[in-house]
Structures are given as C-alpha cells and as structure tokens.
C-alpha positions in Angstrom: 126.6 -25.8 157.3 130.6 -26.2 157.8 129.7 -29.8 158.9 128.2 -30.6 155.6 131.3 -29.0 153.8 133.4 -31.6 155.7 131.5 -34.2 154.7 131.5 -33.3 151.1 135.3 -32.9 151.2 135.7 -36.1 152.8 133.2 -37.8 150.0 135.6 -36.1 147.4 138.7 -37.9 149.4 136.7 -41.3 149.0 136.1 -40.9 145.4 140.1 -40.3 144.8 140.9 -43.2 146.8 138.2 -45.0 144.8 139.9 -44.2 141.7 143.0 -45.3 143.0 141.4 -48.4 144.1 139.8 -49.1 140.9 143.7 -48.8 139.1 145.2 -51.4 141.9 141.9 -53.6 141.3 142.7 -53.4 137.7 146.6 -54.4 138.4 145.3 -57.1 140.7 143.0 -58.6 138.2 145.4 -58.8 135.2 148.1 -60.5 137.8 145.5 -62.8 138.5 144.7 -63.6 134.7 148.2 -64.4 134.0 148.1 -67.1 136.5 150.9 -66.7 139.1 151.6 -69.4 141.9 150.7 -67.1 145.1 147.6 -64.9 144.1 147.1 -63.9 147.9 148.0 -60.4 147.8 146.1 -59.7 144.5 143.3 -61.0 146.3 143.4 -58.8 149.5 144.1 -55.8 147.1 140.7 -56.7 145.3 139.0 -57.1 148.7 140.5 -54.1 150.2 139.4 -52.2 146.8 135.6 -53.3 147.7 135.6 -52.0 151.0 136.9 -48.6 149.8 134.5 -48.4 147.2 131.5 -49.7 149.4 132.2 -47.1 151.8 132.3 -44.5 149.1 128.8 -45.7 147.9 127.6 -45.2 151.5 129.1 -41.6 152.1 127.8 -40.7 148.8 124.2 -41.5 150.0 124.8 -40.3 153.4 126.0 -36.8 151.7 123.4 -36.7 149.0 120.5 -37.3 151.8 122.1 -34.6 153.9 122.3 -31.9 150.9 118.3 -32.9 150.0 117.6 -32.3 153.5 119.0 -28.8 153.5 117.5 -27.6 150.3 
C-alpha cells in the first residue's frame, strides 16, 4: 500500500507539472502566432510540454491500473 500512495503522489506531481507545461505551451504558441524571427526556443518549450503531458498520461494509466487491481 505505501508504494501505491507514492505512485499516486507522483501522479499528482506530474499533474501539476502538466498544468504548468500547459501555461508555457500557451505562451509559446502566442509567441509563434505573432511571428518572431527565431522561434527555436518556443518550439523546444512545446516539445518539452508534450513530453511532460505524455509521461503524465502514461503514469495516470499505470496508477489507475494498479488501483483497479487492488480493489
């Protein structure tokens, strides 16, 4: 049971990181839509945000699977 609590806490932390990544993605997309010259950093922010959200989704699925097995 302690391992499940740790996994849930990690999932919650990833949820917060995903929300922050969403905010940074919005800011990056706003900069991209305004058409700057060098948008390399903005695209890197979007790629990093997508990675964080992907890891969060996988972690949610793994955590829910573990919860279902324990019920």
